[in-house]
N, C-alpha and C positions, 0 to 999 in steps of 0.2 A: 263436157266442160274442157277448158283449154289444157289442163294438166292431167286429163284422164289417162290412167295407165302408169303414171309416175309412182314409183315406190320409194317411200321416205322412212327412215328411222330417226326419231327424235329422242335423244337422251334427256331424261327429265331434268329440268332446271327451273330457274326463276323466270320472271316476266319476258325477257327478250326472245328466248328460244321458243317458248310456247306460241308467241305471236308469229314468229317466222313459220312454224309448223302450221298454225291456223290459216295463214295466208295461202300456203300451198294446198292444204286440205280443202279450203273453201272453193278453190278453183279446180278441184277434181283429183288431186293427188291422194294416194292412200298412205296416210301418215300413221305409223305405229309408234306410240310413245313407250319408251323402255325405262322402267324404274330399276335402279340398282342392278345394272347388267352383270351377269356372269360373263367373264371374258370369252370362254369357249363358245358359249351360246351366241354372244353378239358377233363373233367372227363368222359363224355360220350364217347368221341373218344378213350380214353385210355382203356376203358373196352374191346375194340375189337382189340387192337393192340398188337404187340409182343414187340416192342422196343420204348422207349421214349428217345430222345436226348435233354437234356436241358443244355444251356450254361451260366446260370446266376450265379452271386455270391451267396455264401452260405447264405441261409435264405430267398431268394426272393420267391422261390416256396412255402415255408412253409407259408409265409405271404399271399399268394394267396389261401391257402387251398389246395395246390397241391403237398404237400410233399410226399415222398415215403411211409410213414406209411399209408397215406390215399389211394393213387393210388394202392399200392400193396394189400391193404385190399380188394379193389374192383376188382382187377385183379391179383390174386396171381402168375400168370405166366409172368407178365410184367418184362422186362429187363429195368431198370431205369438207364440210363447212364448220369452221372453228369460230364460235361466237363468244368473244370475251370483252372485258372492259378495256384492257390496256394493250391487247394484241399479243402475238406469240413471241415477240422479241422486245428488248429494251429493259431499262432499269426496273420498271413497275410490272413486268410481264407476270410475275408470280405473286403480285400483291392483291390483297382483297380490296374491294371497292363497290360503290353503288352509283346510281345515276348522277347524283350531285358531284361525286368525285370525278367522273369522266367528263361531265359538263365543265367542271372547273379547269381541268387540265387542257381542254380543247380551246380555252380562251373565250368561249361563248358566255359562260356564266358572268363574266365581268361586265357584259353589256346588258344584263337583265336586271331590272329593278328601277324604282323611282328615285327621284332626286333626294339626296341626303338620307337614303335608306341603304341597308345592306343588299348586296346582290341576292336574288332569290331564284330557286329552280321551279319551273312550271310543272309541278307534280314530278313524275318520272317519265314524262312523255318524250322529251328530246333525245336523251342518250339511250335509255333502255329500249324504247320502242321505235322511234324514228331512225336514230343513228345506229341502232343495234338490229332489232328484229326486221324492220322493213328493208334496210340496206343489205342485210344478209340474204333475205329472200331474193332481192334483185341480183345479188352476186350469184346465187344458185341458178337463177334463170339464165344469166349470161353464160355461166359455165356449161349448162346443159345445151345451150345453143351452139357454143363452140364445139361441144362433143359430137354434134351432128356432122362436123367436118373432119375432126381428128380421130374420133372413136376412142378418145382418151379422157379419163377423169382428171381432176386436179384438186389441190387444197385451197380453200378460201380462208384467208386470215381476216376476219371481220372484227375490227377494233371499234368499240363504241366511242372512244375518244376521237378517232379519225373520222368515223361516220358522222358524228356530231359536227366536227369542223367542216367536213365536206358539205353537209346540208347547209351550213352557214357561210358558204363561199361568198354570198352577197355582202357580208360584213367586210370582207377583205377587198373584194372587187370595187365596192362602192366608196371605199375610204377616200379616194381621190376626188370624189364628187362633193365632198364636204358635208355629207349626210350625217356623219358620226364625228364631227370635229369638236363637239361640245361635251361636257361631262355627262355621265349616265343620268337619264331622266330629263334631259334638256334638249333632246334631238327630235327629229320629225316623227320617228316611229316608236319611240320608247317612252311615251307619255308626256313628252315635252310640249307637243303641239296641241292646242285646244280642239283642233278638228280631227285628231286621231286619239280618242280617249273614250272612257266610259263615264256615264253620268247617272246619278241616282234619281229615281222618279218619286212622285209623291206617295206611292204605295210600297216603297222600299225595294223596288226592283231596279233594273238598270237598262240603259240604252247604250249601244255601241255606235260610235261615230267614226267614220273613215273617209271624210270628205276632203281628200287631198287635192284633186284637180280643181282649178278655179271655177269651172262650170258646175261642179258638184258642190263646192263650197257655197256658191251663190244660192243653190237650192236649200242647203242647210240654213243659211241666214234667213231666207224667206220663210221656211217652215218654223223657225224660232220667232218669227214676227219682228225681225230686226231690219234696219235700213243700212245696207252695206256702205252707202255714201257717208254715213256718220260713224263708221268704224275704222280702226287702223287697217293697214294693208294686211292681207292674210298671212304673209310671210315675214311680218315685222316681229322678229323673235323677241325683242325687248317687251313687246305688248302681249306676248302669249300668256304669262301668268294672270294678268288682269282679265284677259278674254276668257280664260278658263273659269274664273269666278262668275263672269256674266253668264256663260253657257250653263254652268252648274245651277245658278239661281233659277234660270228659266226652266230647265228640265225638271227641277224639283217641284214645279207648280202643277204638273199634270201626271196622270198615271201612265204606266207603260202602255196600256191598251190605247189610251188617248193619243200618245205619241205615235203609235203604230198607225192609227187612222190618218194622222197628218202626213207621215213619211212613206207609207206603203204606196207603191205606184210611182214614186219619184226616183230621181237619180241622185238623191242627197247622200246615199251610202250610209243610211241610219237604220239599224236593225235592233230588235229586242235581244237582250242577253237572256237566253232560255236556260232553265234548269235542265239537268239530265232527264228528269221526269217529263218535262214539258216539250222537249225537243221532238219526240216522236209524234206528238199530237199537233204540231204546227202544220198549218194548211199546206205549205210548200213541201214539207217533208212527207206528209201523207200522200200528196198527189204523186210524188216520185217513188213512194214505197221505200223510203230511205232507211226505215227501221223494220225489223221483222220480229215475230213472236214465235217462241218455240212451244213444244207440247206442254211445258209447265207454265205457260203464260208469261215467261220472262222475255223482256224486250232487249234487243241488241241491234247495233248498226248492221245494215246490209253490206256484204262485201263490196269493196270498191277497188278499182274503177269498174264500171258496168260495160261488159263486152256485148256487142250487138248479136253475134251468132252463137257464142259459147259463154253465156253468162254464168257466173258462179251460182251454185244451188247448194248452200250449206245445209248440213243436217239439222233438222229441227227437233230431233229426239233428245233424250236426256244424255248427260255426259256419262260415259262408261265408268264402272268401278275399276279400281286398280286390280289387275289380274283377271278381269272378266273375260278377255279374249286371248289369254295366254295360250291355252291349249289349241285353240283354233289357228292362231298364227304359227305356232311351232309345227303343227301338222302340215300346214301349207308349205313350210320350208323344209319338209322331208324328215322331221323328227318322228320317231315311232312312239306309240303310246307307252311302250316300256321305258324308252329314254325319258319321256316327259314325266312319268311317275317317279323315276329315279331322281331327276332334277328337283322335283317337288319335295320328295322325302329328304333330300340333302339340303333343302332350303335355298337352292340356287335360284329358283323361280317361285313366283307367287301365283296361286290360282284361287279365284273367288267367283262367287255367283251372286247376282243381284237378288235381294230378298223380294219375294212376291208381295204385292200390296193386297191386303185383305179388306 
């Protein structure tokens, strides 16, 4: 795998850091998740690792004596990734927050939502995972690549506010094109256009329509059984609300499966809105093996992107229990059994063993 041999310590935190660690692990890195680290133990572990992922608010690691100035002094090649909501500096650096707060401060939340409704956050996908976990993983890979030239580590300041804003660069760059010059919910891509929308079917499911280009829009109109010569121009914004009603009425007359039979194989850009449960069984996803099943028959997405020579091969076994590998990891890092026993008796570390299934 692409990251085979990479040694990563992930300090336990909420969603963004585990995703970052998972991405690295899925592609071959050996990721050790550390719960409630003892400072002396963690310092020894960091001397032999390539990457540290820490998800705490600014100042927490420094109070523990584990700041980058100390750990990089002991291991100059360490990539010290600091994944936080607001970043390491600024007024909010030490403030609590969640995805919706980071999304709000980035400016992006103001663009999300339908006309005459409050802005809404799309679950916690944008700031926590995309702007946080994914971009932090990308930063780690870039820092590792730079290390091949300099033989030096560095600190990564991964702010979810800035990550979200960066992901949304299109919103700023496209402003001069007039794509976002109307109120929220009245623009091309924010549910304003009738040809970029979801529609309910007769069986209570939905179809997603993204027929932006004129040639694709013409195939949409054909599939709906309409005559384009009798309709307003596609980009006549004043006619969009009425056209939405027309499309909604037509989509409500057939089931999702019936609409799939009409639009599959066309370039109308019309697809079914699949549930999490149904996505894995869709013919396209099955053909590509887009979802995998673990030993407990649990389904999850296959790691992406797919590399041709060194594809990710994630573990299909059960998740380990907290403390299950403590002794093994510490022995590998030079701790003696006596030291481990003392750390355990002092409650600095936790050791547990999985219960056998009878």
